[in-house]
Every structure is written in structure tokens, then in C-alpha cells.
N, C-alpha and C positions, 0 to 999 in steps of 0.2 A: 504494500500500500504506500501511497506517496507520503513524504515527510510533512507536507503542508497541504491542507485543503481549505478552501475558502468558498463561501456561499453567500448569496444575497437574495432578497425577495422584496416585493412591494405589494401592499394590500390596500385596496380601497373598497369600502363598503358603505352603502347609504344607511341611514337610520332605520331600525326595524324594532318597533315596540314589542312585537310578538316574540322576538329573540332576546329581549332585554337590552337592546342597543339603542339608546336615545340619541346618540351623536354619530356623525360621520366618522368612520375609521379610515385614516390615511397615514400609513406607517411604512417606513423602510426598516428592513432587518438585515443585519450582517452577522455572519458567524464564521469562525475559523477554528481549525484544529492543527496543532503542530506536534508531530511525533519527534520528540527530542532524541530519544534512543529507543531501544527495544522494550524498555520498562517504563519510561516516563512519557507523558503526554500533557500538553497544556491546551486550554480551550478558552474561547471568548465568544460571547453572544451580546449583541447590542440592538435595541429597538429605538427608533426615533419617530416621534409623533410629528408629522408634517403640519397638521392643523394647528397644533399648539406651539410649534417651533421649539420643542425641547425633547430631551430623552424620555422614553417611557419606561425602559428597563435595561439592566445590564447584568452580565454574569461573567465571572472569570473562574477558571477551575484548573486543578492539577490532579493528575491520575498516576498512580504507581501500580504496576501489575507484574506479578510473577506467576509461576505455576501453582503457588500455594495461597496467595492472597492478592486481593485488589483493594486499594485504598483510594478513595475519591475525596477531595476537599474542594469546596467551592464557596464563593462569596457572591450573593445576589443582592441587587438593589432595585427595588420597584419605586419609581418616581410617581408622585401623585399628580392628578390633574385638578385637584381641589385644594385651594389655599387653606382650608380648614383642617385638612387631614395631613398628618406627617408622613413622609416617605418611609418605606420599610426596608431594612437591611437584614438579610439572613445569612448565617454561616451554616454550611453543611459538611458533615464528615460521615462517610460510610466505609465500613470495613467488611469485606466479604471473603470468607474462607473458600478457596477454590478446591474442586475435586471431591466434594461431598454431595451425595444425593444424585438424582438423575436429571436435574434441570440443566439447561444450557448446552452448548455444543460440546461434543466429545473431543477432548484434546489428546487422547492417547495416554500412555503411561507417563507419569510425572513423579519426580522425587522431591520432597520437601526436606530441607535440613542438610546436614553434612553428608 
């Protein structure tokens, strides 16, 4: 797989009270992944609200993966469109032990430890 992947999208939707969307949605989204080496990966996602001329959300993350464990750490920031509501920042940490159970793709025999 490539060391660097970039993506982008644009969305425009008219208001739809039936779907709970009172305002026009007009956003750009950019995301990227960088495989630093075979164990480390960094990622970035950013959404920009064109109607309000400001960021809507952002996320940066780091992932470490071996045959035995996957560790994900990310920082997310959701910017608010309302001056009365504070923006929200979340930190995420996920640790998954690999090779247990039947879920996920089969990777073949692996050895954890020395």
C-alpha cells in the first residue's frame, strides 16, 4: 500500500426538516493517511463549513500495530456553529489485542514476545 494517501470531498445539501437538517450543508472535507513505517501510521481529517466560513471538525491520530497489539490514539475537535455552545474536544485511546477470537482477517501464524 502507498506510504501517503490523500482524499477530499465536497457536500452540498439543501435544508430538509424531515431529516432534521434546518440549514444548508456546504462543506469541504480533506483526509490523509501517512504510513511512517510498517508499524506506525498517522492520520488527519478536516471539515470546513463553507456557509459559515470556519472549520466544522478536525481529527489527528496515531496508530501503532504489531502482530500482537494495535494501539490507536486520536484527538478530535468539533467546532460549534452556535455562539452559545462551547466547542468539544475528545481524546481517544484504544488498545486491541490481536490474534484472539475469530473476528477480523486471518493473518496466519504470529508470534508475540521473544
